[in-house]
PDB file with one MODEL, atoms N, CA, C and O in Angstrom:
MODEL        1
ATOM      1  N   MET A   1     -23.200   4.034  23.220  1.00  0.00           N
ATOM      2  CA  MET A   1     -23.668   3.158  22.252  1.00  0.00           C
ATOM      3  C   MET A   1     -24.977   3.770  21.791  1.00  0.00           C
ATOM      4  O   MET A   1     -25.702   4.335  22.610  1.00  0.00           O
ATOM      5  N   PRO A   2     -25.311   3.678  20.497  1.00  0.00           N
ATOM      6  CA  PRO A   2     -26.474   4.341  20.120  1.00  0.00           C
ATOM      7  C   PRO A   2     -27.750   3.555  20.237  1.00  0.00           C
ATOM      8  O   PRO A   2     -27.702   2.336  20.078  1.00  0.00           O
ATOM      9  N   ASN A   3     -28.878   4.151  20.501  1.00  0.00           N
ATOM     10  CA  ASN A   3     -30.150   3.377  20.545  1.00  0.00           C
ATOM     11  C   ASN A   3     -30.989   3.302  19.311  1.00  0.00           C
ATOM     12  O   ASN A   3     -31.852   2.427  19.226  1.00  0.00           O
ATOM     13  N   ILE A   4     -30.784   4.201  18.307  1.00  0.00           N
ATOM     14  CA  ILE A   4     -31.543   4.080  17.087  1.00  0.00           C
ATOM     15  C   ILE A   4     -30.873   3.042  16.314  1.00  0.00           C
ATOM     16  O   ILE A   4     -29.658   2.857  16.240  1.00  0.00           O
ATOM     17  N   LYS A   5     -31.946   2.288  15.660  1.00  0.00           N
ATOM     18  CA  LYS A   5     -31.435   1.070  14.816  1.00  0.00           C
ATOM     19  C   LYS A   5     -30.652   1.386  13.699  1.00  0.00           C
ATOM     20  O   LYS A   5     -29.779   0.565  13.417  1.00  0.00           O
ATOM     21  N   SER A   6     -30.758   2.374  13.003  1.00  0.00           N
ATOM     22  CA  SER A   6     -29.839   2.842  11.925  1.00  0.00           C
ATOM     23  C   SER A   6     -28.621   3.229  12.393  1.00  0.00           C
ATOM     24  O   SER A   6     -27.641   2.914  11.717  1.00  0.00           O
ATOM     25  N   ALA A   7     -28.443   3.928  13.538  1.00  0.00           N
ATOM     26  CA  ALA A   7     -27.226   4.312  14.104  1.00  0.00           C
ATOM     27  C   ALA A   7     -26.402   3.063  14.652  1.00  0.00           C
ATOM     28  O   ALA A   7     -25.172   3.119  14.661  1.00  0.00           O
ATOM     29  N   ILE A   8     -27.045   1.996  15.085  1.00  0.00           N
ATOM     30  CA  ILE A   8     -26.397   0.780  15.542  1.00  0.00           C
ATOM     31  C   ILE A   8     -25.799   0.194  14.475  1.00  0.00           C
ATOM     32  O   ILE A   8     -24.674  -0.295  14.585  1.00  0.00           O
ATOM     33  N   LYS A   9     -26.552   0.176  13.210  1.00  0.00           N
ATOM     34  CA  LYS A   9     -26.061  -0.512  12.043  1.00  0.00           C
ATOM     35  C   LYS A   9     -24.785   0.285  11.488  1.00  0.00           C
ATOM     36  O   LYS A   9     -23.832  -0.310  10.983  1.00  0.00           O
ATOM     37  N   ARG A  10     -24.838   1.602  11.613  1.00  0.00           N
ATOM     38  CA  ARG A  10     -23.695   2.496  11.151  1.00  0.00           C
ATOM     39  C   ARG A  10     -22.338   2.167  11.832  1.00  0.00           C
ATOM     40  O   ARG A  10     -21.222   2.178  11.311  1.00  0.00           O
ATOM     41  N   VAL A  11     -22.683   1.869  13.121  1.00  0.00           N
ATOM     42  CA  VAL A  11     -21.439   1.618  14.015  1.00  0.00           C
ATOM     43  C   VAL A  11     -20.787   0.412  13.591  1.00  0.00           C
ATOM     44  O   VAL A  11     -19.563   0.358  13.473  1.00  0.00           O
ATOM     45  N   LYS A  12     -21.666  -0.709  13.318  1.00  0.00           N
ATOM     46  CA  LYS A  12     -21.274  -1.994  12.923  1.00  0.00           C
ATOM     47  C   LYS A  12     -20.635  -2.046  11.600  1.00  0.00           C
ATOM     48  O   LYS A  12     -19.702  -2.814  11.368  1.00  0.00           O
ATOM     49  N   VAL A  13     -21.089  -1.300  10.799  1.00  0.00           N
ATOM     50  CA  VAL A  13     -20.658  -1.252   9.293  1.00  0.00           C
ATOM     51  C   VAL A  13     -19.239  -0.548   9.263  1.00  0.00           C
ATOM     52  O   VAL A  13     -18.229  -1.008   8.731  1.00  0.00           O
ATOM     53  N   SER A  14     -19.361   0.690   9.956  1.00  0.00           N
ATOM     54  CA  SER A  14     -18.154   1.569   9.978  1.00  0.00           C
ATOM     55  C   SER A  14     -16.890   0.724  10.763  1.00  0.00           C
ATOM     56  O   SER A  14     -15.737   0.829  10.346  1.00  0.00           O
ATOM     57  N   GLU A  15     -17.185  -0.001  11.776  1.00  0.00           N
ATOM     58  CA  GLU A  15     -16.255  -0.834  12.416  1.00  0.00           C
ATOM     59  C   GLU A  15     -15.666  -1.937  11.478  1.00  0.00           C
ATOM     60  O   GLU A  15     -14.470  -2.220  11.557  1.00  0.00           O
ATOM     61  N   LYS A  16     -16.436  -2.516  10.657  1.00  0.00           N
ATOM     62  CA  LYS A  16     -16.109  -3.652   9.838  1.00  0.00           C
ATOM     63  C   LYS A  16     -15.218  -2.978   8.789  1.00  0.00           C
ATOM     64  O   LYS A  16     -14.155  -3.532   8.509  1.00  0.00           O
ATOM     65  N   ARG A  17     -15.564  -1.800   8.168  1.00  0.00           N
ATOM     66  CA  ARG A  17     -14.847  -1.032   7.203  1.00  0.00           C
ATOM     67  C   ARG A  17     -13.530  -0.680   7.692  1.00  0.00           C
ATOM     68  O   ARG A  17     -12.537  -0.728   6.966  1.00  0.00           O
ATOM     69  N   ARG A  18     -13.499  -0.313   8.961  1.00  0.00           N
ATOM     70  CA  ARG A  18     -12.206   0.223   9.652  1.00  0.00           C
ATOM     71  C   ARG A  18     -11.219  -0.920   9.652  1.00  0.00           C
ATOM     72  O   ARG A  18     -10.055  -0.746   9.292  1.00  0.00           O
ATOM     73  N   LEU A  19     -11.714  -2.173  10.085  1.00  0.00           N
ATOM     74  CA  LEU A  19     -10.809  -3.198  10.135  1.00  0.00           C
ATOM     75  C   LEU A  19     -10.386  -3.608   8.798  1.00  0.00           C
ATOM     76  O   LEU A  19      -9.228  -4.008   8.671  1.00  0.00           O
ATOM     77  N   ARG A  20     -11.161  -3.567   7.781  1.00  0.00           N
ATOM     78  CA  ARG A  20     -10.794  -3.958   6.479  1.00  0.00           C
ATOM     79  C   ARG A  20      -9.650  -2.876   5.952  1.00  0.00           C
ATOM     80  O   ARG A  20      -8.558  -3.216   5.498  1.00  0.00           O
ATOM     81  N   ASN A  21     -10.043  -1.709   6.078  1.00  0.00           N
ATOM     82  CA  ASN A  21      -9.000  -0.671   5.717  1.00  0.00           C
ATOM     83  C   ASN A  21      -7.692  -0.781   6.370  1.00  0.00           C
ATOM     84  O   ASN A  21      -6.660  -0.657   5.711  1.00  0.00           O
ATOM     85  N   ALA A  22      -7.682  -0.992   7.553  1.00  0.00           N
ATOM     86  CA  ALA A  22      -6.421  -1.250   8.478  1.00  0.00           C
ATOM     87  C   ALA A  22      -5.655  -2.335   7.928  1.00  0.00           C
ATOM     88  O   ALA A  22      -4.441  -2.242   7.744  1.00  0.00           O
ATOM     89  N   SER A  23      -6.388  -3.452   7.637  1.00  0.00           N
ATOM     90  CA  SER A  23      -5.656  -4.538   6.955  1.00  0.00           C
ATOM     91  C   SER A  23      -5.197  -4.315   5.669  1.00  0.00           C
ATOM     92  O   SER A  23      -4.136  -4.859   5.363  1.00  0.00           O
ATOM     93  N   GLN A  24      -5.796  -3.598   4.808  1.00  0.00           N
ATOM     94  CA  GLN A  24      -5.246  -3.354   3.362  1.00  0.00           C
ATOM     95  C   GLN A  24      -4.181  -2.430   3.526  1.00  0.00           C
ATOM     96  O   GLN A  24      -3.206  -2.583   2.791  1.00  0.00           O
ATOM     97  N   LYS A  25      -4.177  -1.414   4.426  1.00  0.00           N
ATOM     98  CA  LYS A  25      -3.165  -0.415   4.555  1.00  0.00           C
ATOM     99  C   LYS A  25      -1.896  -1.111   5.167  1.00  0.00           C
ATOM    100  O   LYS A  25      -0.766  -0.713   4.882  1.00  0.00           O
ATOM    101  N   SER A  26      -2.104  -2.087   5.955  1.00  0.00           N
ATOM    102  CA  SER A  26      -0.999  -2.747   6.588  1.00  0.00           C
ATOM    103  C   SER A  26      -0.194  -3.669   5.493  1.00  0.00           C
ATOM    104  O   SER A  26       1.032  -3.772   5.467  1.00  0.00           O
ATOM    105  N   ALA A  27      -0.996  -4.243   4.701  1.00  0.00           N
ATOM    106  CA  ALA A  27      -0.555  -5.169   3.675  1.00  0.00           C
ATOM    107  C   ALA A  27       0.285  -4.167   2.617  1.00  0.00           C
ATOM    108  O   ALA A  27       1.315  -4.569   2.078  1.00  0.00           O
ATOM    109  N   LEU A  28      -0.183  -3.010   2.409  1.00  0.00           N
ATOM    110  CA  LEU A  28       0.416  -2.021   1.446  1.00  0.00           C
ATOM    111  C   LEU A  28       1.704  -1.649   2.010  1.00  0.00           C
ATOM    112  O   LEU A  28       2.707  -1.733   1.302  1.00  0.00           O
ATOM    113  N   ARG A  29       1.780  -1.230   3.264  1.00  0.00           N
ATOM    114  CA  ARG A  29       3.037  -0.913   4.037  1.00  0.00           C
ATOM    115  C   ARG A  29       4.143  -1.972   3.932  1.00  0.00           C
ATOM    116  O   ARG A  29       5.311  -1.691   3.664  1.00  0.00           O
ATOM    117  N   THR A  30       3.635  -3.347   4.188  1.00  0.00           N
ATOM    118  CA  THR A  30       4.466  -4.472   4.155  1.00  0.00           C
ATOM    119  C   THR A  30       5.057  -4.636   2.680  1.00  0.00           C
ATOM    120  O   THR A  30       6.233  -4.945   2.488  1.00  0.00           O
ATOM    121  N   ALA A  31       4.199  -4.418   1.724  1.00  0.00           N
ATOM    122  CA  ALA A  31       4.805  -4.637   0.370  1.00  0.00           C
ATOM    123  C   ALA A  31       5.809  -3.509   0.022  1.00  0.00           C
ATOM    124  O   ALA A  31       6.712  -3.753  -0.778  1.00  0.00           O
ATOM    125  N   VAL A  32       5.693  -2.316   0.576  1.00  0.00           N
ATOM    126  CA  VAL A  32       6.550  -1.263   0.267  1.00  0.00           C
ATOM    127  C   VAL A  32       7.904  -1.547   1.192  1.00  0.00           C
ATOM    128  O   VAL A  32       9.009  -1.248   0.738  1.00  0.00           O
ATOM    129  N   LYS A  33       7.789  -2.031   2.273  1.00  0.00           N
ATOM    130  CA  LYS A  33       8.889  -2.309   3.096  1.00  0.00           C
ATOM    131  C   LYS A  33       9.724  -3.520   2.408  1.00  0.00           C
ATOM    132  O   LYS A  33      10.954  -3.512   2.369  1.00  0.00           O
ATOM    133  N   ALA A  34       8.972  -4.504   1.899  1.00  0.00           N
ATOM    134  CA  ALA A  34       9.711  -5.575   1.200  1.00  0.00           C
ATOM    135  C   ALA A  34      10.487  -5.155   0.011  1.00  0.00           C
ATOM    136  O   ALA A  34      11.550  -5.701  -0.281  1.00  0.00           O
ATOM    137  N   PHE A  35       9.966  -4.184  -0.684  1.00  0.00           N
ATOM    138  CA  PHE A  35      10.700  -3.505  -1.814  1.00  0.00           C
ATOM    139  C   PHE A  35      11.937  -2.855  -1.266  1.00  0.00           C
ATOM    140  O   PHE A  35      13.033  -3.099  -1.770  1.00  0.00           O
ATOM    141  N   GLU A  36      11.792  -1.993  -0.198  1.00  0.00           N
ATOM    142  CA  GLU A  36      12.819  -1.191   0.352  1.00  0.00           C
ATOM    143  C   GLU A  36      13.842  -2.181   0.960  1.00  0.00           C
ATOM    144  O   GLU A  36      15.009  -1.802   0.856  1.00  0.00           O
ATOM    145  N   SER A  37      13.666  -3.265   1.519  1.00  0.00           N
ATOM    146  CA  SER A  37      14.669  -4.329   2.062  1.00  0.00           C
ATOM    147  C   SER A  37      15.460  -4.869   0.808  1.00  0.00           C
ATOM    148  O   SER A  37      16.680  -5.032   0.829  1.00  0.00           O
ATOM    149  N   ALA A  38      14.676  -5.127  -0.268  1.00  0.00           N
ATOM    150  CA  ALA A  38      15.428  -5.736  -1.415  1.00  0.00           C
ATOM    151  C   ALA A  38      16.360  -4.804  -1.900  1.00  0.00           C
ATOM    152  O   ALA A  38      17.508  -5.153  -2.176  1.00  0.00           O
ATOM    153  N   VAL A  39      15.877  -3.389  -2.056  1.00  0.00           N
ATOM    154  CA  VAL A  39      16.883  -2.538  -2.569  1.00  0.00           C
ATOM    155  C   VAL A  39      18.008  -2.318  -1.669  1.00  0.00           C
ATOM    156  O   VAL A  39      19.114  -2.149  -2.182  1.00  0.00           O
ATOM    157  N   ALA A  40      17.871  -2.294  -0.232  1.00  0.00           N
ATOM    158  CA  ALA A  40      18.899  -2.155   0.701  1.00  0.00           C
ATOM    159  C   ALA A  40      19.911  -3.433   0.620  1.00  0.00           C
ATOM    160  O   ALA A  40      21.114  -3.316   0.849  1.00  0.00           O
ATOM    161  N   ALA A  41      19.348  -4.545   0.303  1.00  0.00           N
ATOM    162  CA  ALA A  41      20.196  -5.756   0.112  1.00  0.00           C
ATOM    163  C   ALA A  41      20.993  -5.767  -1.376  1.00  0.00           C
ATOM    164  O   ALA A  41      21.767  -6.664  -1.709  1.00  0.00           O
ATOM    165  N   ASN A  42      20.689  -4.722  -2.117  1.00  0.00           N
ATOM    166  CA  ASN A  42      21.230  -4.727  -3.517  1.00  0.00           C
ATOM    167  C   ASN A  42      20.794  -5.970  -4.350  1.00  0.00           C
ATOM    168  O   ASN A  42      21.588  -6.493  -5.132  1.00  0.00           O
ATOM    169  N   ASN A  43      19.510  -6.447  -4.178  1.00  0.00           N
ATOM    170  CA  ASN A  43      19.048  -7.532  -4.994  1.00  0.00           C
ATOM    171  C   ASN A  43      18.162  -7.062  -5.852  1.00  0.00           C
ATOM    172  O   ASN A  43      17.005  -6.820  -5.508  1.00  0.00           O
ATOM    173  N   VAL A  44      18.641  -6.867  -7.155  1.00  0.00           N
ATOM    174  CA  VAL A  44      17.736  -6.221  -8.302  1.00  0.00           C
ATOM    175  C   VAL A  44      16.704  -7.143  -8.695  1.00  0.00           C
ATOM    176  O   VAL A  44      15.624  -6.629  -8.986  1.00  0.00           O
ATOM    177  N   GLU A  45      16.806  -8.446  -8.769  1.00  0.00           N
ATOM    178  CA  GLU A  45      15.721  -9.269  -9.257  1.00  0.00           C
ATOM    179  C   GLU A  45      14.494  -9.235  -8.186  1.00  0.00           C
ATOM    180  O   GLU A  45      13.356  -8.943  -8.551  1.00  0.00           O
ATOM    181  N   SER A  46      14.790  -9.535  -6.925  1.00  0.00           N
ATOM    182  CA  SER A  46      13.683  -9.411  -6.153  1.00  0.00           C
ATOM    183  C   SER A  46      13.236  -7.903  -5.870  1.00  0.00           C
ATOM    184  O   SER A  46      12.095  -7.698  -5.456  1.00  0.00           O
ATOM    185  N   ALA A  47      13.963  -7.035  -6.049  1.00  0.00           N
ATOM    186  CA  ALA A  47      13.465  -5.645  -5.977  1.00  0.00           C
ATOM    187  C   ALA A  47      12.461  -5.328  -7.199  1.00  0.00           C
ATOM    188  O   ALA A  47      11.526  -4.541  -7.053  1.00  0.00           O
ATOM    189  N   LYS A  48      12.684  -5.907  -8.253  1.00  0.00           N
ATOM    190  CA  LYS A  48      11.932  -5.732  -9.429  1.00  0.00           C
ATOM    191  C   LYS A  48      10.402  -6.440  -9.074  1.00  0.00           C
ATOM    192  O   LYS A  48       9.334  -5.852  -9.241  1.00  0.00           O
ATOM    193  N   VAL A  49      10.522  -7.595  -8.638  1.00  0.00           N
ATOM    194  CA  VAL A  49       9.329  -8.333  -8.291  1.00  0.00           C
ATOM    195  C   VAL A  49       8.485  -7.585  -7.165  1.00  0.00           C
ATOM    196  O   VAL A  49       7.270  -7.399  -7.230  1.00  0.00           O
ATOM    197  N   ALA A  50       9.263  -7.211  -6.189  1.00  0.00           N
ATOM    198  CA  ALA A  50       8.669  -6.436  -5.082  1.00  0.00           C
ATOM    199  C   ALA A  50       8.033  -5.049  -5.525  1.00  0.00           C
ATOM    200  O   ALA A  50       7.063  -4.580  -4.928  1.00  0.00           O
ATOM    201  N   LEU A  51       8.609  -4.447  -6.560  1.00  0.00           N
ATOM    202  CA  LEU A  51       8.134  -3.121  -7.034  1.00  0.00           C
ATOM    203  C   LEU A  51       6.784  -3.382  -7.661  1.00  0.00           C
ATOM    204  O   LEU A  51       5.832  -2.656  -7.378  1.00  0.00           O
ATOM    205  N   ILE A  52       6.667  -4.401  -8.508  1.00  0.00           N
ATOM    206  CA  ILE A  52       5.467  -4.730  -9.147  1.00  0.00           C
ATOM    207  C   ILE A  52       4.254  -5.041  -8.168  1.00  0.00           C
ATOM    208  O   ILE A  52       3.091  -4.716  -8.409  1.00  0.00           O
ATOM    209  N   ALA A  53       4.660  -5.680  -7.089  1.00  0.00           N
ATOM    210  CA  ALA A  53       3.709  -6.038  -5.999  1.00  0.00           C
ATOM    211  C   ALA A  53       3.270  -4.782  -5.356  1.00  0.00           C
ATOM    212  O   ALA A  53       2.070  -4.558  -5.199  1.00  0.00           O
ATOM    213  N   ALA A  54       4.216  -3.923  -4.963  1.00  0.00           N
ATOM    214  CA  ALA A  54       3.921  -2.755  -4.116  1.00  0.00           C
ATOM    215  C   ALA A  54       2.996  -1.832  -5.102  1.00  0.00           C
ATOM    216  O   ALA A  54       2.027  -1.216  -4.659  1.00  0.00           O
ATOM    217  N   SER A  55       3.348  -1.798  -6.360  1.00  0.00           N
ATOM    218  CA  SER A  55       2.620  -0.910  -7.283  1.00  0.00           C
ATOM    219  C   SER A  55       1.278  -1.336  -7.372  1.00  0.00           C
ATOM    220  O   SER A  55       0.353  -0.524  -7.372  1.00  0.00           O
ATOM    221  N   LYS A  56       1.088  -2.718  -7.458  1.00  0.00           N
ATOM    222  CA  LYS A  56      -0.374  -3.171  -7.531  1.00  0.00           C
ATOM    223  C   LYS A  56      -1.147  -2.929  -6.318  1.00  0.00           C
ATOM    224  O   LYS A  56      -2.339  -2.630  -6.395  1.00  0.00           O
ATOM    225  N   LYS A  57      -0.489  -3.051  -5.111  1.00  0.00           N
ATOM    226  CA  LYS A  57      -0.985  -2.653  -3.742  1.00  0.00           C
ATOM    227  C   LYS A  57      -1.442  -1.183  -3.732  1.00  0.00           C
ATOM    228  O   LYS A  57      -2.540  -0.805  -3.323  1.00  0.00           O
ATOM    229  N   LEU A  58      -0.605  -0.508  -4.161  1.00  0.00           N
ATOM    230  CA  LEU A  58      -0.849   0.975  -4.239  1.00  0.00           C
ATOM    231  C   LEU A  58      -2.133   1.288  -5.104  1.00  0.00           C
ATOM    232  O   LEU A  58      -3.046   1.963  -4.629  1.00  0.00           O
ATOM    233  N   ASP A  59      -2.176   0.805  -6.322  1.00  0.00           N
ATOM    234  CA  ASP A  59      -3.149   1.003  -7.168  1.00  0.00           C
ATOM    235  C   ASP A  59      -4.550   0.398  -6.591  1.00  0.00           C
ATOM    236  O   ASP A  59      -5.627   0.966  -6.771  1.00  0.00           O
ATOM    237  N   LYS A  60      -4.422  -0.635  -5.988  1.00  0.00           N
ATOM    238  CA  LYS A  60      -5.588  -1.331  -5.328  1.00  0.00           C
ATOM    239  C   LYS A  60      -6.137  -0.313  -4.150  1.00  0.00           C
ATOM    240  O   LYS A  60      -7.335  -0.071  -4.002  1.00  0.00           O
ATOM    241  N   ALA A  61      -5.258   0.157  -3.466  1.00  0.00           N
ATOM    242  CA  ALA A  61      -5.605   1.131  -2.246  1.00  0.00           C
ATOM    243  C   ALA A  61      -6.296   2.424  -2.868  1.00  0.00           C
ATOM    244  O   ALA A  61      -7.170   3.061  -2.279  1.00  0.00           O
ATOM    245  N   VAL A  62      -5.820   2.722  -4.079  1.00  0.00           N
ATOM    246  CA  VAL A  62      -6.623   3.998  -4.717  1.00  0.00           C
ATOM    247  C   VAL A  62      -8.020   3.701  -5.008  1.00  0.00           C
ATOM    248  O   VAL A  62      -8.959   4.445  -4.726  1.00  0.00           O
ATOM    249  N   THR A  63      -8.113   2.430  -5.661  1.00  0.00           N
ATOM    250  CA  THR A  63      -9.602   2.118  -6.053  1.00  0.00           C
ATOM    251  C   THR A  63     -10.384   1.868  -4.875  1.00  0.00           C
ATOM    252  O   THR A  63     -11.597   2.034  -5.004  1.00  0.00           O
ATOM    253  N   LYS A  64      -9.925   1.481  -3.685  1.00  0.00           N
ATOM    254  CA  LYS A  64     -10.658   1.206  -2.514  1.00  0.00           C
ATOM    255  C   LYS A  64     -10.818   2.463  -1.782  1.00  0.00           C
ATOM    256  O   LYS A  64     -11.620   2.495  -0.849  1.00  0.00           O
ATOM    257  N   GLY A  65     -10.109   3.557  -2.118  1.00  0.00           N
ATOM    258  CA  GLY A  65     -10.326   4.901  -1.403  1.00  0.00           C
ATOM    259  C   GLY A  65      -9.425   5.054  -0.142  1.00  0.00           C
ATOM    260  O   GLY A  65      -9.633   5.950   0.675  1.00  0.00           O
ATOM    261  N   LEU A  66      -8.405   4.139  -0.010  1.00  0.00           N
ATOM    262  CA  LEU A  66      -7.547   4.192   1.219  1.00  0.00           C
ATOM    263  C   LEU A  66      -6.461   5.383   1.202  1.00  0.00           C
ATOM    264  O   LEU A  66      -6.049   5.933   2.223  1.00  0.00           O
ATOM    265  N   ILE A  67      -6.056   5.699  -0.120  1.00  0.00           N
ATOM    266  CA  ILE A  67      -5.048   6.754  -0.229  1.00  0.00           C
ATOM    267  C   ILE A  67      -5.374   7.468  -1.472  1.00  0.00           C
ATOM    268  O   ILE A  67      -6.007   6.863  -2.337  1.00  0.00           O
ATOM    269  N   HIS A  68      -5.025   8.642  -1.652  1.00  0.00           N
ATOM    270  CA  HIS A  68      -5.226   9.610  -2.681  1.00  0.00           C
ATOM    271  C   HIS A  68      -4.514   9.001  -3.889  1.00  0.00           C
ATOM    272  O   HIS A  68      -3.489   8.337  -3.732  1.00  0.00           O
ATOM    273  N   LYS A  69      -5.031   9.214  -5.055  1.00  0.00           N
ATOM    274  CA  LYS A  69      -4.458   8.986  -6.407  1.00  0.00           C
ATOM    275  C   LYS A  69      -3.045   9.583  -6.569  1.00  0.00           C
ATOM    276  O   LYS A  69      -2.107   8.902  -6.985  1.00  0.00           O
ATOM    277  N   ASN A  70      -2.938  10.779  -6.252  1.00  0.00           N
ATOM    278  CA  ASN A  70      -1.677  11.365  -6.358  1.00  0.00           C
ATOM    279  C   ASN A  70      -0.607  10.837  -5.348  1.00  0.00           C
ATOM    280  O   ASN A  70       0.571  10.749  -5.694  1.00  0.00           O
ATOM    281  N   ALA A  71      -1.006  10.506  -4.163  1.00  0.00           N
ATOM    282  CA  ALA A  71      -0.116   9.971  -3.052  1.00  0.00           C
ATOM    283  C   ALA A  71       0.507   8.733  -3.638  1.00  0.00           C
ATOM    284  O   ALA A  71       1.720   8.524  -3.601  1.00  0.00           O
ATOM    285  N   ALA A  72      -0.447   7.856  -4.224  1.00  0.00           N
ATOM    286  CA  ALA A  72       0.029   6.600  -4.748  1.00  0.00           C
ATOM    287  C   ALA A  72       0.974   6.703  -5.887  1.00  0.00           C
ATOM    288  O   ALA A  72       1.940   5.945  -5.975  1.00  0.00           O
ATOM    289  N   ASN A  73       0.697   7.691  -6.824  1.00  0.00           N
ATOM    290  CA  ASN A  73       1.550   7.908  -7.845  1.00  0.00           C
ATOM    291  C   ASN A  73       2.968   8.439  -7.554  1.00  0.00           C
ATOM    292  O   ASN A  73       3.975   8.127  -8.192  1.00  0.00           O
ATOM    293  N   ARG A  74       2.908   9.337  -6.439  1.00  0.00           N
ATOM    294  CA  ARG A  74       4.191   9.844  -5.944  1.00  0.00           C
ATOM    295  C   ARG A  74       5.029   8.607  -5.334  1.00  0.00           C
ATOM    296  O   ARG A  74       6.225   8.453  -5.582  1.00  0.00           O
ATOM    297  N   LYS A  75       4.363   7.839  -4.603  1.00  0.00           N
ATOM    298  CA  LYS A  75       5.078   6.802  -3.946  1.00  0.00           C
ATOM    299  C   LYS A  75       5.666   5.689  -4.965  1.00  0.00           C
ATOM    300  O   LYS A  75       6.774   5.175  -4.819  1.00  0.00           O
ATOM    301  N   LYS A  76       4.789   5.395  -5.994  1.00  0.00           N
ATOM    302  CA  LYS A  76       5.226   4.436  -7.044  1.00  0.00           C
ATOM    303  C   LYS A  76       6.456   5.140  -7.780  1.00  0.00           C
ATOM    304  O   LYS A  76       7.435   4.463  -8.096  1.00  0.00           O
ATOM    305  N   SER A  77       6.397   6.416  -8.030  1.00  0.00           N
ATOM    306  CA  SER A  77       7.486   7.162  -8.721  1.00  0.00           C
ATOM    307  C   SER A  77       8.784   7.098  -8.033  1.00  0.00           C
ATOM    308  O   SER A  77       9.847   6.875  -8.612  1.00  0.00           O
ATOM    309  N   ARG A  78       8.635   7.329  -6.611  1.00  0.00           N
ATOM    310  CA  ARG A  78       9.814   7.187  -5.805  1.00  0.00           C
ATOM    311  C   ARG A  78      10.371   5.897  -5.689  1.00  0.00           C
ATOM    312  O   ARG A  78      11.593   5.801  -5.579  1.00  0.00           O
ATOM    313  N   LEU A  79       9.608   4.818  -5.696  1.00  0.00           N
ATOM    314  CA  LEU A  79      10.084   3.505  -5.516  1.00  0.00           C
ATOM    315  C   LEU A  79      10.826   3.154  -6.904  1.00  0.00           C
ATOM    316  O   LEU A  79      11.901   2.557  -6.967  1.00  0.00           O
ATOM    317  N   ALA A  80      10.072   3.627  -8.024  1.00  0.00           N
ATOM    318  CA  ALA A  80      10.727   3.262  -9.336  1.00  0.00           C
ATOM    319  C   ALA A  80      12.016   3.877  -9.449  1.00  0.00           C
ATOM    320  O   ALA A  80      12.939   3.261  -9.981  1.00  0.00           O
ATOM    321  N   LYS A  81      12.182   5.173  -8.944  1.00  0.00           N
ATOM    322  CA  LYS A  81      13.484   5.889  -8.911  1.00  0.00           C
ATOM    323  C   LYS A  81      14.454   5.170  -8.059  1.00  0.00           C
ATOM    324  O   LYS A  81      15.633   5.251  -8.402  1.00  0.00           O
ATOM    325  N   LYS A  82      14.149   4.459  -6.972  1.00  0.00           N
ATOM    326  CA  LYS A  82      15.138   3.732  -6.183  1.00  0.00           C
ATOM    327  C   LYS A  82      15.637   2.411  -6.906  1.00  0.00           C
ATOM    328  O   LYS A  82      16.763   1.933  -6.770  1.00  0.00           O
ATOM    329  N   LEU A  83      14.623   1.898  -7.696  1.00  0.00           N
ATOM    330  CA  LEU A  83      15.028   0.697  -8.484  1.00  0.00           C
ATOM    331  C   LEU A  83      15.941   1.161  -9.572  1.00  0.00           C
ATOM    332  O   LEU A  83      16.965   0.513  -9.785  1.00  0.00           O
ATOM    333  N   ASN A  84      15.652   2.271 -10.313  1.00  0.00           N
ATOM    334  CA  ASN A  84      16.481   2.633 -11.329  1.00  0.00           C
ATOM    335  C   ASN A  84      17.828   3.044 -10.960  1.00  0.00           C
ATOM    336  O   ASN A  84      18.747   2.874 -11.761  1.00  0.00           O
ATOM    337  N   GLU A  85      18.049   3.628  -9.696  1.00  0.00           N
ATOM    338  CA  GLU A  85      19.326   3.797  -9.175  1.00  0.00           C
ATOM    339  C   GLU A  85      20.120   2.568  -8.855  1.00  0.00           C
ATOM    340  O   GLU A  85      21.339   2.567  -9.023  1.00  0.00           O
ATOM    341  N   LEU A  86      19.436   1.452  -8.371  1.00  0.00           N
ATOM    342  CA  LEU A  86      20.052   0.407  -8.047  1.00  0.00           C
ATOM    343  C   LEU A  86      20.468  -0.305  -9.347  1.00  0.00           C
ATOM    344  O   LEU A  86      21.573  -0.843  -9.422  1.00  0.00           O
ATOM    345  N   VAL A  87      19.631  -0.316 -10.331  1.00  0.00           N
ATOM    346  CA  VAL A  87      20.099  -0.914 -11.640  1.00  0.00           C
ATOM    347  C   VAL A  87      21.282  -0.287 -12.242  1.00  0.00           C
ATOM    348  O   VAL A  87      22.168  -0.912 -12.826  1.00  0.00           O
ATOM    349  N   ALA A  88      21.244   1.105 -12.050  1.00  0.00           N
ATOM    350  CA  ALA A  88      22.435   1.842 -12.699  1.00  0.00           C
ATOM    351  C   ALA A  88      23.748   1.449 -11.926  1.00  0.00           C
ATOM    352  O   ALA A  88      24.834   1.336 -12.493  1.00  0.00           O
ATOM    353  N   LYS A  89      23.566   1.268 -10.695  1.00  0.00           N
ATOM    354  CA  LYS A  89      24.782   0.939  -9.773  1.00  0.00           C
ATOM    355  C   LYS A  89      25.304  -0.370 -10.063  1.00  0.00           C
ATOM    356  O   LYS A  89      26.518  -0.562  -9.991  1.00  0.00           O
ATOM    357  N   ALA A  90      24.393  -1.423 -10.431  1.00  0.00           N
ATOM    358  CA  ALA A  90      24.760  -2.804 -10.672  1.00  0.00           C
ATOM    359  C   ALA A  90      25.310  -3.023 -12.024  1.00  0.00           C
ATOM    360  O   ALA A  90      25.666  -4.149 -12.371  1.00  0.00           O
TER     361      ALA A  90
ENDMDL
END
């Protein structure tokens, strides 16, 4: 544990941020999994809604600095591709 006042504050702040980041990243993964489960169940309507929610979470994660912009765009593209394949099958 640090003794210097500013270092003590940095530890507190970084821990708070780490917890917030972990929470947001977990919510992001949950949104993506919800979309994937809707696709696996061949449910087009719920998949469309889940895709919008997952895209929103991905965009939010980029603005918060959790993931890189290109990583989010790549994930959104792959999710949209899965939805398009599902719609084409149905």
